[in-house]
C-alpha positions in Angstrom: -62.0 -33.1 18.7 -59.0 -33.7 16.5 -60.5 -31.4 13.8 -61.0 -28.6 16.3 -57.4 -28.9 17.5 -56.1 -28.9 13.9 -58.2 -25.9 13.1 -56.9 -24.0 16.2 -53.3 -24.9 15.3 -53.8 -23.6 11.7 -55.3 -20.4 13.0 -52.4 -19.9 15.4 -49.9 -20.5 12.5 -51.7 -18.0 10.2 -51.7 -15.4 13.0 -48.0 -15.9 13.6 -47.1 -15.7 9.9 -49.1 -12.5 9.2 -46.6 -10.1 10.9 -43.7 -11.8 9.1 -45.4 -11.4 5.7 -46.2 -7.8 6.5 -42.6 -7.2 7.4 -41.4 -8.6 4.0 -44.0 -6.5 2.1 -43.2 -3.0 3.3 -44.6 0.0 1.6 -41.9 1.0 -1.0 -42.4 4.6 0.1 -41.4 3.9 3.7 -38.6 1.4 2.8 -35.1 2.9 3.3 -32.7 2.8 0.4 -29.5 0.9 0.8 -26.5 3.3 1.2 -24.3 3.5 -1.8 -20.8 2.4 -1.3 -18.1 4.7 -2.7 -16.6 3.5 -6.0 -13.3 1.9 -5.6 -10.5 4.2 -6.7 -8.4 3.2 -9.7 -4.8 3.7 -8.6 -2.9 2.9 -11.8 -1.7 6.5 -12.2 -0.4 6.8 -8.6 3.2 7.0 -9.6 2.8 9.4 -12.6 4.1 12.3 -10.4 7.5 10.5 -10.3 8.1 10.1 -14.0 11.3 11.8 -15.0 14.8 12.5 -13.6 15.5 13.5 -10.0 18.4 14.6 -7.8 18.4 12.3 -4.8 19.7 12.8 -1.3 19.6 9.7 1.0 20.2 9.2 4.7 20.8 5.6 5.7 21.0 3.9 9.1 23.6 1.1 8.4 22.8 -0.8 11.6 19.0 -0.7 12.1 17.3 -2.2 15.2 20.5 -2.0 17.2 19.9 1.4 18.9 22.4 3.0 16.6 21.9 6.6 15.6 24.9 6.9 13.2 23.5 7.9 9.8 25.3 7.8 6.5 24.5 10.3 3.8 24.6 9.6 0.0 23.8 11.7 -3.1 22.8 10.6 -6.6 20.0 10.5 -9.1 16.9 8.5 -9.8 15.2 8.2 -13.2 11.7 6.8 -13.3 10.2 5.5 -16.6 6.7 4.2 -17.2 6.0 0.8 -18.7 2.7 -0.8 -19.8 1.1 2.7 -20.3 1.7 3.6 -16.7 0.4 0.4 -15.1 4.1 -0.2 -14.2 7.3 1.7 -13.9 11.0 1.3 -13.4 13.1 3.5 -11.2 16.9 3.3 -11.7 18.8 4.7 -8.7 22.5 5.5 -8.5 24.1 6.8 -5.3 27.6 7.8 -4.2 28.6 7.7 -0.5 31.3 6.8 2.0 31.2 3.1 0.9 31.4 4.0 -2.9 28.9 3.6 -5.8 25.6 1.9 -5.2 23.0 0.9 -7.9 19.4 -0.1 -7.3 16.3 -0.8 -9.4 12.8 -0.6 -8.3 10.1 -2.3 -10.4 6.6 -1.2 -9.5 3.6 -3.1 -10.9 -0.1 -2.3 -10.6 -2.7 -5.1 -10.1 -6.0 -3.9 -11.5 -8.0 -6.6 -9.6 -6.7 -5.7 -6.2 -6.1 -2.0 -7.1 -2.7 -2.3 -5.3 0.9 -2.0 -6.3 3.8 -4.3 -5.7 7.3 -2.8 -5.2 10.2 -5.1 -6.2 13.8 -4.0 -5.4 17.1 -5.2 -6.8 20.7 -4.1 -6.2 23.6 -4.6 -8.6 25.4 -6.4 -5.8 22.8 -9.2 -5.3 21.4 -9.3 -8.9 18.0 -10.6 -7.8 14.5 -9.1 -7.1 13.5 -8.8 -3.5 10.2 -10.1 -2.0 7.5 -7.7 -3.2 6.1 -5.1 -0.9 2.3 -4.6 -1.4 0.3 -1.4 -0.9 -1.6 1.5 -2.3 -1.8 5.3 -2.3 -4.4 7.3 -0.2 -4.5 11.1 -0.2 -1.1 11.4 -1.8 0.6 9.0 0.5 1.6 5.5 -0.6 2.2 2.8 2.1 3.7 -0.6 1.2 4.5 -3.6 3.5 6.1 -7.0 3.6 7.6 -9.4 6.1 11.1 -10.5 5.7 14.0 -12.1 7.6 16.5 -9.8 9.4 19.2 -10.9 11.8 17.7 -14.4 12.2 14.0 -13.4 12.8 11.1 -12.2 10.8 10.3 -8.4 10.9 7.8 -6.1 9.2 9.1 -3.7 6.6 7.2 -0.5 5.6 8.0 1.8 2.6 6.2 5.1 2.4 6.1 7.6 -0.6 4.8 11.1 -0.4 5.1 14.0 -2.8 5.2 17.5 -1.4 5.0 19.3 -4.7 5.3 18.7 -8.5 9.1 19.0 -8.1 9.8 17.4 -4.8 9.1 14.2 -3.0 10.1 11.9 -0.2 10.2 8.2 0.6 11.4 6.2 3.6 11.8 2.7 4.8 11.2 1.6 8.4 11.5 -1.7 10.3 9.4 -3.1 13.1 10.4 -6.1 15.2 7.3 -6.0 17.5 4.6 -6.7 15.0 4.0 -3.1 13.9 3.6 -1.5 17.4 6.7 0.6 16.8 8.7 1.5 13.7 12.3 2.6 13.3 13.0 4.6 10.1 16.3 3.5 8.6 16.3 5.0 5.1 15.1 8.4 4.0 15.1 9.7 0.4 14.4 13.3 -0.6 13.8 14.0 -4.3 14.2 17.2 -6.3 13.2 17.2 -10.0 15.9 17.8 -12.6 14.3 20.0 -15.2 15.5 19.6 -18.8 
């Protein structure tokens, strides 16, 4: 009796396993190929368009996130030089406006593992590098983000680059104090290449 039950149990197990084995041994002709993922884009040349010297016009909102709409305009130059064979670059910015002479540096560094850039800013007034903004370019537009304190609370900061032609470009900074639901642009740069 026990032998009969054991034999029936074994037959049931074999019958149950046969469809699973058949599933694992599909005909190679009917098996679907795995879709190929697009190759990750190497972005280490994303800032090459900006190398050189540019005339710069800047509009700045001195009191962001207050409802103010009083913009200040400044004019100056920016010179962008490559470092590390283009995997980094340094932008030196000088502006003149109603409050006088302003000097900035922007150090941009490419991370080949993440395929992203970090933007690091410094002004001659503070003399220190800011917290880096991290991002990348897609379809000619670079978006970079960080989180930093502003008026006693943490906000999101976005910086966007776009080039409209070989000889013109634009960048802008925006703040969000609602987690990125809305953004207020507070700094707009327009570039025109200075030809030698």
